[in-house]
C-alpha positions in Angstrom: -7.4 28.8 15.7 -8.7 25.2 15.2 -6.4 22.3 15.9 -5.8 20.7 12.5 -3.9 17.4 12.4 -2.4 15.6 9.4 -1.4 12.0 9.7 1.1 10.9 7.1 4.4 12.5 5.9 4.2 11.4 2.2 3.3 13.5 -0.8 -0.4 13.9 0.2 0.4 15.0 3.8 3.2 17.4 2.8 1.1 19.0 0.1 -1.9 19.4 2.5 0.3 21.0 5.1 1.6 23.5 2.5 -1.9 24.6 1.6 -2.8 25.0 5.3 0.4 27.0 6.1 -0.3 29.3 3.1 -3.7 30.0 4.7 -2.1 31.0 8.0 -2.6 27.8 10.0 0.0 25.8 11.9 -1.1 22.1 11.5 0.3 19.2 13.4 2.0 16.7 11.0 2.3 13.2 12.5 4.6 10.8 10.7 5.1 7.2 11.8 8.6 7.0 10.4 11.6 9.2 11.3 11.9 10.7 7.8 9.3 12.1 5.4 8.6 11.2 1.8 6.4 8.2 2.2 7.4 4.9 0.8 8.0 6.1 -2.7 10.1 9.2 -1.9 11.6 7.9 1.3 14.8 9.8 2.4 17.8 7.5 2.8 19.7 7.6 6.1 22.5 10.2 6.0 25.0 7.5 6.8 24.3 5.7 3.5 26.3 6.6 0.4 23.4 6.2 -1.9 23.1 8.1 -5.2 19.5 9.1 -4.7 19.3 10.7 -8.2 20.4 7.4 -9.8 18.1 5.4 -7.6 15.0 7.5 -8.4 15.8 7.9 -12.1 13.1 9.9 -13.9 11.4 10.6 -10.5 14.5 12.4 -9.1 13.1 15.8 -9.8 9.8 15.2 -8.1 11.7 13.7 -5.1 13.9 16.8 -4.8 10.9 19.2 -5.1 8.9 17.3 -2.5 11.7 17.4 0.1 12.4 21.1 -0.7 8.8 21.8 0.0 8.9 20.0 3.3 12.1 21.9 4.2 10.3 25.2 3.6 7.5 24.1 5.9 9.5 22.5 8.7 9.6 25.5 11.0 6.0 26.5 10.2 4.3 23.3 11.3 4.2 21.2 14.5 6.1 18.1 13.1 5.9 14.9 15.1 8.3 12.3 13.5 8.5 8.7 14.7 5.0 8.8 16.1 2.5 6.0 15.6 -1.2 6.7 15.6 -2.7 3.5 16.9 -6.2 4.6 17.7 -8.8 7.4 17.3 -11.7 8.1 19.6 -13.9 11.2 20.1 -11.6 13.5 18.1 -8.5 12.3 19.9 -5.6 10.5 18.4 -3.9 7.9 20.5 -0.2 7.8 19.8 3.1 6.1 20.7 6.4 7.8 20.4 9.7 6.5 21.8 7.7 4.0 23.8 5.6 6.7 25.4 1.9 6.8 25.0 0.2 10.2 24.3 -2.8 11.8 22.8 -3.3 14.6 20.2 -6.7 16.3 20.1 -8.1 17.7 16.9 -10.9 19.8 15.5 -10.2 18.7 11.9 -8.3 15.6 10.7 -6.6 14.9 7.4 -5.6 11.2 7.0 -2.9 10.7 4.4 -1.9 7.2 5.5 -0.7 5.8 2.2 -0.7 2.2 1.0 0.9 -1.1 1.7 1.7 -4.2 -0.3 -1.0 -6.6 -1.4 0.0 -10.2 -1.2 -1.5 -13.4 -2.4 -0.2 -16.4 -0.5 1.8 -19.1 -2.3 3.4 -22.3 -1.1 6.7 -21.3 0.4 6.0 -17.6 0.6 6.9 -17.6 4.4 10.5 -18.8 3.7 13.3 -16.6 4.8 14.4 -14.6 1.7 10.9 -13.8 0.5 10.1 -10.0 0.8 7.3 -7.9 -0.4 8.0 -5.7 -3.4 7.7 -2.6 -1.2 9.8 -4.2 1.5 12.6 -4.9 -1.0 12.6 -1.2 -2.0 12.5 0.0 1.6 15.5 -2.2 2.5 17.4 -0.8 -0.5 16.5 2.9 0.2 16.5 2.8 4.0 19.4 0.5 4.7 21.4 0.5 1.5 21.1 -3.3 1.4 20.0 -5.9 -1.2 17.6 -8.7 -0.2 19.8 -11.2 -2.1 22.5 -11.6 -4.7 20.3 -13.4 -7.2 16.7 -12.1 -7.0 13.4 -13.1 -8.7 10.8 -10.3 -8.9 7.4 -12.1 -8.9 3.7 -11.1 -8.9 1.4 -8.7 -10.8 2.4 -5.1 -10.3 4.1 -2.3 -12.2 6.4 -2.1 -9.3 8.0 -5.3 -10.5 9.9 -3.4 -13.3 10.9 -0.4 -11.3 12.1 -2.4 -8.3 14.0 -4.8 -10.5 15.7 -2.0 -12.4 16.7 -0.3 -9.1 18.2 -3.6 -7.9 20.0 -4.1 -11.1 21.5 -0.7 -11.0 22.5 -1.3 -7.4 24.5 -4.4 -8.3 22.1 -7.3 -7.8 21.8 -10.1 -10.3 18.2 -10.4 -11.5 17.3 -14.0 -12.2 13.9 -13.0 -13.8 11.0 -10.7 -13.6 7.9 -12.9 -13.6 4.5 -11.2 -14.2 1.5 -13.3 -13.5 -0.8 -11.2 -15.8 -0.9 -12.0 -19.5 0.2 -9.4 -22.0 -3.4 -9.5 -23.4 -4.7 -7.9 -20.2 -2.3 -5.0 -20.6 -3.5 -4.4 -24.2 -7.1 -4.5 -23.0 -6.4 -1.8 -20.4 -4.6 0.5 -22.7 -7.5 3.0 -23.0 -7.4 3.7 -19.2 -3.6 3.6 -19.1 -3.5 6.3 -21.8 -5.1 8.7 -19.2 -1.6 9.3 -18.0 0.7 9.0 -21.1 3.8 10.1 -19.3 3.4 7.5 -16.6 2.7 4.9 -19.2 5.8 5.9 -21.2 7.9 5.7 -18.0 6.6 2.1 -17.4 7.5 1.1 -20.9 10.9 2.7 -20.4 11.5 0.6 -17.3 10.6 -2.6 -19.1 12.8 -1.7 -22.1 15.7 -1.0 -19.8 15.4 -4.5 -18.3 15.3 -6.0 -21.8 18.4 -4.1 -22.8 20.2 -5.3 -19.7 19.4 -8.9 -20.7 17.1 -9.6 -17.8 14.4 -12.2 -18.6 10.8 -10.8 -18.3 7.9 -13.3 -18.5 4.2 -12.5 -18.9 1.3 -14.7 -18.0 3.2 -17.1 -15.8 1.5 -19.1 -13.1 3.5 -19.3 -9.8 3.5 -22.8 -8.3 5.6 -22.3 -5.3 8.8 -21.0 -3.7 11.3 -23.8 -3.0 13.8 -24.1 -0.2 14.4 -25.8 3.1 15.7 -23.1 5.4 15.9 -20.3 2.8 14.8 -19.5 -0.7 16.5 -21.7 -3.3 14.2 -21.2 -6.3 10.8 -20.3 -7.7 8.6 -22.9 -9.5 6.4 -21.5 -12.3 4.3 -22.6 -15.2 5.0 -20.2 -18.2 2.3 -18.9 -20.5 2.7 -22.0 -22.7 2.1 -24.3 -19.8 5.7 -25.5 -19.4 6.9 -25.9 -15.8 10.3 -24.6 -14.8 12.4 -23.7 -11.8 14.2 -20.4 -11.6 17.2 -20.6 -9.2 17.5 -17.7 -6.8 18.3 -16.8 -3.2 15.6 -14.1 -2.7 12.2 -13.2 -4.0 10.5 -9.8 -4.1 6.8 -10.6 -4.3 3.6 -8.6 -4.6 0.4 -7.8 -6.3 0.1 -4.0 -6.3 -1.0 -1.9 -3.4 -3.9 -1.6 -1.0 -4.9 1.6 0.9 -4.2 1.7 4.6 -7.7 2.4 5.8 -7.7 1.4 9.4 -7.5 4.9 10.9 -10.2 6.1 8.5 -12.6 3.5 9.8 -11.8 4.3 13.4 -12.4 8.0 12.6 -15.9 7.2 11.3 -15.5 6.8 7.5 -18.0 4.6 5.7 -16.9 2.0 3.1 -18.0 0.7 -0.3 -16.9 -2.3 -2.3 -14.8 -1.6 -5.4 -15.2 -4.5 -7.9 -12.2 -3.4 -10.0 -9.7 -3.5 -7.1 -11.8 -6.1 -5.2 -11.3 -4.1 -2.1 -13.5 -2.2 0.4 -12.6 1.5 0.2 -13.6 4.5 2.2 -16.4 6.8 0.8 -15.3 10.4 0.1 -16.6 13.2 -2.1 -14.5 14.6 -4.9 -12.5 16.7 -2.5 -11.8 14.0 0.1 -14.5 14.7 2.6 -15.3 11.4 4.5 -17.4 12.7 7.4 -17.7 15.6 9.8 -14.2 17.2 10.1 -12.6 14.2 8.4 -10.7 14.3 5.2 -8.9 11.6 3.3 -6.1 12.0 0.8 -3.6 10.1 -1.2 -3.3 6.3 -1.6 -4.9 5.9 1.9 -8.2 6.9 0.2 -7.8 5.3 -3.2 -4.7 4.2 -5.1 -3.6 6.9 -7.5 0.2 7.2 -7.3 2.4 10.1 -6.0 1.1 12.8 -8.3 -2.5 12.0 -7.5 -1.6 11.9 -3.8 -0.2 15.4 -3.9 -3.2 16.7 -5.8 -5.7 15.0 -3.4 -3.7 16.3 -0.4 -4.2 19.8 -1.8 -7.9 19.2 -2.4 -8.4 17.9 1.2 -6.7 21.0 2.6 -8.9 23.2 0.4 -12.0 21.4 1.5 -11.1 21.8 5.1 -10.6 25.5 4.6 -13.9 25.8 2.8 -15.6 24.1 5.6 -14.1 26.6 8.0 -15.9 29.3 6.0 -12.9 30.4 4.0 -13.8 30.0 0.3 -11.2 28.6 -2.0 -10.4 29.4 -5.7 -12.8 27.3 -7.8 -10.6 27.3 -10.8 -7.8 25.6 -8.8 -10.3 23.1 -7.3 -11.5 22.1 -10.8 -8.0 21.6 -12.0 -7.0 19.4 -9.0 -10.2 17.3 -9.3 -9.5 16.6 -13.0 -6.0 15.7 -12.2 -6.9 13.3 -9.5 -9.7 11.7 -11.5 -7.4 11.2 -14.5 -4.6 9.6 -12.4 -7.0 7.4 -10.5 -8.5 6.3 -13.8 -5.0 5.3 -14.8 -4.6 3.3 -11.7 -7.9 1.5 -12.4 -6.3 0.6 -15.8 -3.3 -0.8 -13.9 -5.6 -2.9 -11.7 -6.7 -4.6 -14.9 -3.3 -4.7 -16.6 -1.7 -6.2 -13.4 -4.7 -8.1 -12.0 -5.2 -9.4 -8.5 -4.8 -13.2 -9.0 -8.3 -14.5 -8.1 -7.7 -17.8 -9.8 -4.6 -18.3 -7.7 -6.6 -18.0 -4.5 -9.0 -20.7 -5.7 -6.2 -23.0 -6.6 -4.2 -22.7 -3.3 -3.4 -26.0 -1.7 -5.0 -26.5 1.7 -1.7 -26.6 3.5 -0.7 -23.1 2.3 -0.3 -20.5 5.1 -2.9 -17.8 4.7 -2.3 -15.9 7.9 1.4 -16.0 8.8 0.9 -14.2 12.1 -1.3 -16.9 13.5 -0.1 -19.7 11.2 -3.7 -20.3 9.9 -3.8 -22.4 6.7 -6.1 -22.1 3.7 -7.5 -25.5 4.5 -8.5 -24.4 8.0 -10.4 -21.5 6.6 -12.2 -23.6 4.0 -13.1 -26.2 6.7 -14.6 -23.6 8.9 -16.7 -22.2 6.1 -17.8 -25.6 4.8 -18.7 -27.1 8.1 -22.4 -27.6 8.9 -23.9 -24.1 9.6 -20.4 -22.7 8.9 -20.1 -18.9 8.7 -20.1 -17.1 5.3 -18.8 -13.7 6.7 -15.2 -12.9 7.3 -15.5 -11.7 10.9 -17.1 -14.9 12.0 -14.4 -16.9 10.2 -11.8 -14.8 11.9 -13.3 -15.6 15.3 -13.3 -19.3 14.6 -9.8 -19.6 12.9 -7.9 -16.6 14.3 -7.1 -15.5 10.8 -6.5 -11.7 11.1 -6.0 -11.7 14.8 -2.2 -11.4 14.7 0.3 -8.6 14.6 -0.8 -7.2 11.2 -4.5 -7.2 12.4 -5.6 -8.5 9.0 -3.8 -5.8 7.0 -2.2 -8.4 4.8 -4.3 -11.5 5.2 -7.7 -9.7 5.1 -8.1 -9.5 1.3 -7.0 -13.1 1.0 -9.5 -14.2 3.7 -12.3 -12.5 1.7 -11.3 -14.4 -1.5 -11.0 -17.8 0.3 -14.3 -17.4 2.1 -16.1 -16.3 -1.1 -14.6 -19.1 -3.0 -15.5 -21.7 -0.4 -19.1 -20.4 -0.3 -19.3 -20.0 -4.1 -20.6 -16.5 -3.5 -19.7 -13.0 -4.8 -16.7 -11.6 -2.8 -18.7 -8.6 -1.6 -21.0 -10.9 0.3 -18.1 -12.1 2.4 -17.8 -8.7 4.0 -14.7 -7.0 5.3 -12.8 -7.4 8.6 -13.8 -4.8 11.1 -11.0 -2.7 12.6 -10.4 -2.0 16.2 -7.6 -0.2 18.1 -4.7 -0.7 18.3 -4.3 -0.9 14.6 -0.6 -1.9 15.0 1.1 -3.6 18.0 1.9 -1.5 21.0 3.3 -2.3 24.4 0.6 -3.1 27.0 2.0 -0.4 29.3 1.3 2.2 26.6 -2.4 1.4 26.6 -2.5 1.3 30.4 -0.9 4.7 30.7 -4.0 6.2 29.2 -6.2 4.9 32.1 -6.9 7.1 35.1 
């Protein structure tokens, strides 16, 4: 029986595991966190008295079904919780669990690595009290805590409304929800958004609920900075009419949608292409998730699609793996899943237009703004490197000169920003700036962990 490994314990990974188990396989399921569900359907700690049904709202049924599915699989898979995969080489995963390095060999690999927050720097964004949108949700679900008592939700993401509503229901005072994309962009994207009418209706419901609660929601605002000396004290914005104002608060949840976690896909041999809608480099796959010999990608780690698309693409990846093993799969089911994934990813492309990545904000960033918080590299340092005589026009060369992307996050957060700044400084299309190359370890590990792998 082949060694099949799934990396990721969210909707895509769990659904893939269920298909493989039904086929008589016992896959290894590696999960970086201690509890399954991914970021969206994360299980709260048992010690927390959270009402998960109230917290999840209309998604509570899906949450319960996903965790029931995993419970039915638990004894039929080789589950490895709390295990970080930090490198891949020659069909071998390099892992770290409880501080101990290890390896997991595989014959076939499904990567369901999910997504992370996408952030555009802003003056003051490194102040204590500023959290990513996803981080604010994790703190609420994982620790039962609020990031502040008076919170501004800022950026361009549909998660603004859901996270703000969850915080409101949990007792926080919401100072404002500030959306940097104008309402005209949402109207222009309505055709693609209509590809998933239920999801669209749910988003409208979230926004309506905020309105009913008396929470200010602003469209088309321009963020000018986050104020404070030692902690967040307010957010400066220019509203859609050009009027400047300061919103008093003690915390900010900030973000611009999601970006796929593609580091392991690159180490495993996937090729990449530039998507002009998301303005991101994404791994190449076929309709079923094949990304190379014995390599399959699923969920938001391949392309942003949301939880439903993640489950469907996880099933497709498992079916593709079984087909490649010489075990034909039901074509009717494959067609249904492909159509579902295509429809939901089309919806996400509509979201990318309705909640746009703020390219103009990147061009307007003051030179003193921190672009890479790990290495404290400023926007001005990046521009100076590019605009120097014979200066580089490619992000990896700029990284070597400025150290932007060399810190703990390995460019996971500053990489897209670096591309925008380099392209802007060169007055060139962003695709020409290239993308940061990934190398192991993709996340920080103790030095002894790497040394333990040496003879």
